[in-house]
DRENDO-1510 file (C-alpha; in Angstrom, 1 decimal, always signed):
<recs>
REC; n; res; u; v; w
REC; 1; MET; +126.6; +82.9; +113.9 .
REC; 2; LYS; +125.9; +78.8; +113.5 .
REC; 3; ASP; +124.6; +77.1; +111.0 .
REC; 4; THR; +122.6; +74.3; +112.8 .
REC; 5; ILE; +119.6; +70.9; +111.8 .
REC; 6; PHE; +116.2; +71.7; +113.3 .
REC; 7; THR; +113.3; +69.1; +113.5 .
REC; 8; ILE; +109.9; +70.6; +113.4 .
REC; 9; ILE; +107.5; +70.2; +116.5 .
REC; 10; GLU; +104.6; +71.9; +115.2 .
REC; 11; ASN; +103.5; +73.9; +111.8 .
REC; 12; LYS; +100.5; +75.3; +112.4 .
REC; 13; LEU; +98.0; +78.1; +111.1 .
REC; 14; ILE; +97.5; +80.8; +113.4 .
REC; 15; ALA; +96.1; +83.6; +111.6 .
REC; 16; LYS; +94.9; +84.7; +107.5 .
REC; 17; SER; +98.4; +83.2; +105.5 .
REC; 18; VAL; +100.4; +83.3; +109.1 .
REC; 19; TYR; +101.9; +79.8; +110.4 .
REC; 20; GLN; +103.5; +79.4; +113.7 .
REC; 21; MET; +106.9; +76.7; +113.9 .
REC; 22; THR; +107.8; +75.3; +116.6 .
REC; 23; LEU; +111.2; +73.3; +116.3 .
REC; 24; SER; +114.0; +71.9; +118.3 .
REC; 25; GLY; +117.1; +72.3; +118.1 .
REC; 26; ASP; +120.5; +74.4; +119.3 .
REC; 27; THR; +119.2; +77.6; +120.0 .
REC; 28; THR; +123.0; +79.0; +122.2 .
REC; 29; ALA; +123.6; +81.1; +119.0 .
REC; 30; ILE; +120.8; +83.4; +119.7 .
REC; 31; THR; +122.0; +85.9; +122.2 .
REC; 32; ALA; +119.2; +88.7; +121.6 .
REC; 33; SER; +115.4; +89.5; +120.5 .
REC; 34; GLY; +115.0; +91.1; +117.5 .
REC; 35; GLN; +117.9; +88.6; +115.6 .
REC; 36; PHE; +116.7; +86.3; +112.5 .
REC; 37; VAL; +117.3; +83.1; +111.3 .
REC; 38; ASN; +118.0; +82.2; +107.8 .
REC; 39; ILE; +116.1; +79.4; +106.6 .
REC; 40; GLN; +117.5; +76.6; +103.8 .
REC; 41; LEU; +115.0; +75.1; +101.5 .
REC; 42; ASP; +115.0; +72.8; +98.9 .
REC; 43; ARG; +114.9; +73.9; +95.4 .
REC; 44; PHE; +115.5; +77.4; +96.4 .
REC; 45; TYR; +118.8; +78.8; +96.4 .
REC; 46; LEU; +119.0; +81.7; +98.2 .
REC; 47; ARG; +117.9; +81.2; +101.9 .
REC; 48; ARG; +114.6; +82.7; +103.5 .
REC; 49; PRO; +115.3; +85.0; +106.7 .
REC; 50; ILE; +112.5; +84.9; +109.6 .
REC; 51; SER; +112.4; +87.0; +112.7 .
REC; 52; VAL; +113.2; +84.9; +115.9 .
REC; 53; CYS; +109.4; +84.7; +118.0 .
REC; 54; ASP; +110.6; +82.7; +120.7 .
REC; 55; CYS; +113.7; +80.8; +122.0 .
REC; 56; GLU; +114.4; +78.7; +124.7 .
REC; 57; LYS; +117.6; +76.0; +125.7 .
REC; 58; ASP; +116.5; +73.6; +122.7 .
REC; 59; LYS; +113.4; +75.2; +121.3 .
REC; 60; LEU; +112.8; +77.8; +118.4 .
REC; 61; THR; +109.4; +79.1; +117.5 .
REC; 62; LEU; +109.1; +81.3; +114.2 .
REC; 63; VAL; +105.9; +83.1; +113.0 .
REC; 64; TYR; +106.1; +83.8; +109.3 .
REC; 65; LYS; +103.5; +84.6; +106.9 .
REC; 66; VAL; +102.9; +83.1; +103.5 .
REC; 67; VAL; +104.0; +85.6; +100.6 .
REC; 68; GLY; +105.6; +83.9; +98.4 .
REC; 69; HIS; +106.8; +80.0; +97.0 .
REC; 70; GLY; +109.3; +79.7; +100.1 .
REC; 71; THR; +106.9; +80.4; +102.5 .
REC; 72; GLU; +104.1; +78.5; +100.8 .
REC; 73; GLN; +106.5; +75.3; +100.7 .
REC; 74; MET; +107.6; +76.1; +104.8 .
REC; 75; SER; +103.9; +75.9; +105.5 .
REC; 76; ARG; +103.1; +72.8; +104.1 .
REC; 77; MET; +106.1; +70.9; +106.2 .
REC; 78; GLN; +104.9; +68.2; +108.8 .
REC; 79; THR; +105.9; +67.4; +112.2 .
REC; 80; GLY; +109.6; +65.5; +112.2 .
REC; 81; GLU; +110.8; +66.9; +108.8 .
REC; 82; LYS; +114.4; +68.4; +109.2 .
REC; 83; LEU; +115.4; +72.5; +108.3 .
REC; 84; LEU; +119.0; +73.7; +108.1 .
REC; 85; ILE; +119.1; +77.0; +109.8 .
REC; 86; LEU; +121.4; +80.0; +110.0 .
REC; 87; THR; +121.1; +81.2; +113.7 .
REC; 88; GLY; +122.3; +84.5; +115.6 .
REC; 89; LEU; +122.0; +87.1; +112.9 .
REC; 90; GLY; +121.2; +90.6; +113.0 .
REC; 91; ASN; +122.2; +92.9; +116.3 .
REC; 92; GLY; +118.8; +92.7; +118.2 .
REC; 93; TYR; +117.2; +95.0; +121.0 .
REC; 94; ASP; +119.1; +96.8; +123.6 .
REC; 95; THR; +116.5; +95.9; +126.7 .
REC; 96; SER; +119.3; +98.7; +128.7 .
REC; 97; LEU; +117.7; +101.9; +127.1 .
REC; 98; SER; +113.8; +101.0; +127.9 .
REC; 99; GLY; +113.5; +102.8; +131.1 .
REC; 100; ASP; +110.5; +101.7; +133.5 .
REC; 101; LYS; +107.5; +101.8; +131.1 .
REC; 102; PRO; +108.7; +100.6; +127.5 .
REC; 103; LEU; +106.4; +100.7; +124.7 .
REC; 104; LEU; +106.2; +98.1; +121.9 .
REC; 105; LEU; +104.6; +98.5; +118.4 .
REC; 106; GLY; +104.3; +95.7; +115.6 .
REC; 107; GLY; +102.6; +96.0; +112.5 .
REC; 108; GLY; +101.2; +93.0; +110.7 .
REC; 109; VAL; +104.6; +89.6; +110.8 .
REC; 110; GLY; +106.7; +92.3; +112.5 .
REC; 111; VAL; +105.1; +91.1; +115.8 .
REC; 112; PRO; +106.9; +87.7; +116.2 .
REC; 113; PRO; +110.2; +89.4; +117.6 .
REC; 114; LEU; +108.6; +91.7; +120.2 .
REC; 115; TYR; +106.8; +88.6; +122.0 .
REC; 116; LEU; +110.9; +87.5; +123.1 .
REC; 117; LEU; +111.4; +91.3; +123.3 .
REC; 118; ALA; +108.8; +91.9; +126.1 .
REC; 119; LYS; +109.1; +88.6; +128.1 .
REC; 120; GLN; +112.4; +90.2; +128.6 .
REC; 121; LEU; +111.4; +93.5; +129.5 .
REC; 122; ILE; +108.9; +92.2; +131.7 .
REC; 123; ALA; +111.3; +89.6; +133.2 .
REC; 124; GLU; +113.2; +92.9; +134.2 .
REC; 125; GLY; +110.3; +94.1; +136.1 .
REC; 126; LYS; +109.2; +96.8; +133.5 .
REC; 127; SER; +105.4; +97.4; +133.2 .
REC; 128; VAL; +105.6; +96.8; +129.2 .
REC; 129; THR; +102.4; +98.0; +127.0 .
REC; 130; VAL; +101.8; +96.4; +123.4 .
REC; 131; ILE; +100.4; +97.6; +120.4 .
REC; 132; LEU; +99.8; +95.5; +117.7 .
REC; 133; GLY; +98.0; +96.6; +114.4 .
REC; 134; PHE; +96.9; +94.7; +111.8 .
REC; 135; ASN; +94.5; +95.5; +108.5 .
REC; 136; THR; +91.5; +93.2; +109.6 .
REC; 137; ALA; +90.3; +91.2; +112.6 .
REC; 138; ASP; +91.6; +87.5; +110.6 .
REC; 139; GLU; +95.1; +88.8; +110.3 .
REC; 140; VAL; +95.1; +89.5; +114.0 .
REC; 141; PHE; +97.6; +87.0; +116.3 .
REC; 142; PHE; +99.3; +87.0; +119.4 .
REC; 143; GLU; +97.1; +89.2; +121.3 .
REC; 144; ARG; +96.6; +86.8; +124.0 .
REC; 145; GLU; +100.1; +85.6; +124.1 .
REC; 146; PHE; +101.0; +88.9; +124.9 .
REC; 147; GLN; +98.2; +89.8; +128.1 .
REC; 148; ALA; +99.7; +86.4; +129.2 .
REC; 149; LEU; +103.3; +87.5; +130.0 .
REC; 150; GLY; +101.7; +90.5; +131.9 .
REC; 151; CYS; +101.4; +93.2; +128.8 .
REC; 152; ASP; +98.7; +96.0; +128.8 .
REC; 153; VAL; +97.8; +95.0; +125.1 .
REC; 154; THR; +95.5; +96.9; +122.4 .
REC; 155; VAL; +94.9; +96.1; +119.1 .
REC; 156; ALA; +94.5; +98.5; +116.4 .
REC; 157; THR; +92.4; +97.3; +112.3 .
REC; 158; ALA; +92.9; +100.1; +109.8 .
REC; 159; ASP; +89.1; +98.5; +109.2 .
REC; 160; GLY; +87.9; +98.7; +112.3 .
REC; 161; SER; +86.6; +95.0; +112.2 .
REC; 162; CYS; +88.8; +94.3; +115.7 .
REC; 163; GLY; +89.6; +96.6; +118.2 .
REC; 164; LYS; +90.5; +100.1; +117.7 .
REC; 165; LYS; +89.8; +101.4; +114.6 .
REC; 166; GLY; +93.5; +102.8; +112.6 .
REC; 167; PHE; +96.9; +102.2; +112.5 .
REC; 168; VAL; +99.5; +101.5; +115.7 .
REC; 169; THR; +99.8; +105.6; +115.9 .
REC; 170; ASP; +96.7; +106.4; +116.2 .
REC; 171; VAL; +96.5; +104.5; +119.7 .
REC; 172; LEU; +99.8; +105.9; +121.2 .
REC; 173; PRO; +99.6; +106.2; +125.0 .
REC; 174; ASP; +100.3; +109.1; +126.9 .
REC; 175; ASP; +103.2; +107.8; +129.3 .
REC; 176; TYR; +106.1; +105.6; +128.3 .
REC; 177; THR; +109.6; +106.0; +128.4 .
REC; 178; TYR; +111.0; +104.8; +125.8 .
REC; 179; PHE; +109.8; +102.5; +122.0 .
REC; 180; TYR; +110.5; +99.5; +120.4 .
REC; 181; THR; +108.9; +98.8; +117.5 .
REC; 182; CYS; +108.8; +96.5; +113.9 .
REC; 183; GLY; +106.9; +96.4; +110.7 .
REC; 184; PRO; +106.5; +97.4; +106.9 .
REC; 185; LEU; +108.9; +100.5; +106.3 .
REC; 186; PRO; +105.6; +102.9; +106.1 .
REC; 187; MET; +104.7; +102.1; +109.4 .
REC; 188; LEU; +108.1; +102.8; +110.7 .
REC; 189; LYS; +108.3; +106.1; +109.4 .
REC; 190; ALA; +105.0; +106.5; +111.1 .
REC; 191; VAL; +106.3; +105.4; +114.4 .
REC; 192; PHE; +109.6; +107.8; +113.6 .
REC; 193; ALA; +107.5; +111.0; +113.2 .
REC; 194; LYS; +104.7; +110.5; +116.2 .
REC; 195; THR; +106.4; +108.8; +119.1 .
REC; 196; ASN; +108.4; +111.5; +121.6 .
REC; 197; THR; +110.9; +109.5; +123.0 .
REC; 198; SER; +114.0; +108.0; +121.6 .
REC; 199; GLY; +113.4; +104.2; +120.5 .
REC; 200; GLN; +114.7; +101.1; +118.5 .
REC; 201; LEU; +113.4; +100.5; +115.0 .
REC; 202; SER; +113.6; +96.7; +113.6 .
REC; 203; PHE; +113.6; +97.0; +109.5 .
REC; 204; GLU; +112.4; +94.6; +107.1 .
REC; 205; GLU; +114.3; +94.3; +104.5 .
REC; 206; ARG; +115.0; +92.1; +101.6 .
REC; 207; MET; +118.1; +90.3; +102.2 .
REC; 208; GLY; +120.9; +88.4; +99.8 .
REC; 209; CYS; +123.5; +86.0; +102.1 .
REC; 210; GLY; +122.2; +87.2; +105.4 .
REC; 211; PHE; +125.4; +88.1; +107.0 .
REC; 212; GLY; +126.5; +91.4; +105.3 .
REC; 213; ALA; +128.5; +89.5; +102.8 .
REC; 214; CYS; +126.7; +91.1; +99.7 .
REC; 215; MET; +126.2; +94.6; +100.6 .
REC; 216; GLY; +122.4; +94.2; +98.6 .
REC; 217; CYS; +120.5; +95.3; +101.8 .
REC; 218; SER; +122.5; +98.8; +103.1 .
REC; 219; CYS; +120.7; +101.9; +103.7 .
REC; 220; LYS; +121.4; +105.1; +105.0 .
REC; 221; THR; +122.4; +106.5; +108.1 .
REC; 222; ILE; +124.0; +109.5; +110.2 .
REC; 223; THR; +127.2; +107.3; +110.4 .
REC; 224; GLY; +127.2; +105.7; +106.7 .
REC; 225; TYR; +125.5; +102.8; +105.2 .
REC; 226; LYS; +124.6; +100.0; +107.9 .
REC; 227; ARG; +123.7; +96.8; +106.5 .
REC; 228; ILE; +120.1; +95.6; +107.4 .
REC; 229; CYS; +121.6; +92.0; +107.9 .
REC; 230; LYS; +124.9; +92.5; +109.9 .
REC; 231; ASP; +124.5; +96.3; +111.5 .
REC; 232; GLY; +120.5; +95.6; +112.1 .
REC; 233; PRO; +117.8; +94.9; +111.5 .
REC; 234; VAL; +117.5; +96.9; +114.8 .
REC; 235; LEU; +118.4; +100.4; +114.6 .
REC; 236; GLN; +118.3; +103.6; +116.8 .
REC; 237; LYS; +115.8; +106.1; +115.8 .
REC; 238; GLU; +118.5; +109.5; +116.4 .
REC; 239; GLU; +120.9; +107.5; +113.9 .
REC; 240; ILE; +118.3; +106.9; +111.0 .
REC; 241; LEU; +118.1; +108.8; +107.7 .
REC; 242; TRP; +114.7; +108.5; +106.1 .
REC; 243; THR; +115.4; +108.7; +102.0 .
REC; 244; ASP; +112.5; +108.3; +99.2 .
</recs>
């Protein structure tokens, strides 16, 4: 965990209300795909948690959706502006469990952390299948980016305006060894119920501190309560207890 000043290289609209921000700075605290950062914004008391889409030695890529005043402020930021960002938060995905044919399922802004994961799995020689789920065609992003990595990519939209009609669970392949997923809670519940292998689920949760001090994002598991920001956001399928 490291608080670092980053400089914006680019901040562009890539889909309906979705922006891709590229920044330069020290990314050494980021050690696994699925981790997130916490961004300090002027005039806001709480930081904004954003998942890591991609990172290199001195470059960080974040993809975020404008859903409130904080992310709206981020969308107006320009090249050269600086942000104080706490990096290296969360536990991230474990690629050692994937087997030879991992399946990645992303829904909406749950897609970005799967990009760095896919890069890692491809580098390990795995055959990666990716299913990207959105509501409509104007929300679709990163299909070509996953294809460029060498992934087998399927897009599903709820209204059928792009790719296959339906949800990610409606287009599950028959052959996969393990799954990784990130997205809204209803999607995670459906993936949990319909997949036939073990896997890892990354949870989206409102966070106060982002590093486990406030206990505001705790969830119940078979081994007791865990903090999504500290002990997650990635949890193993077998440890999850669903509560209404």
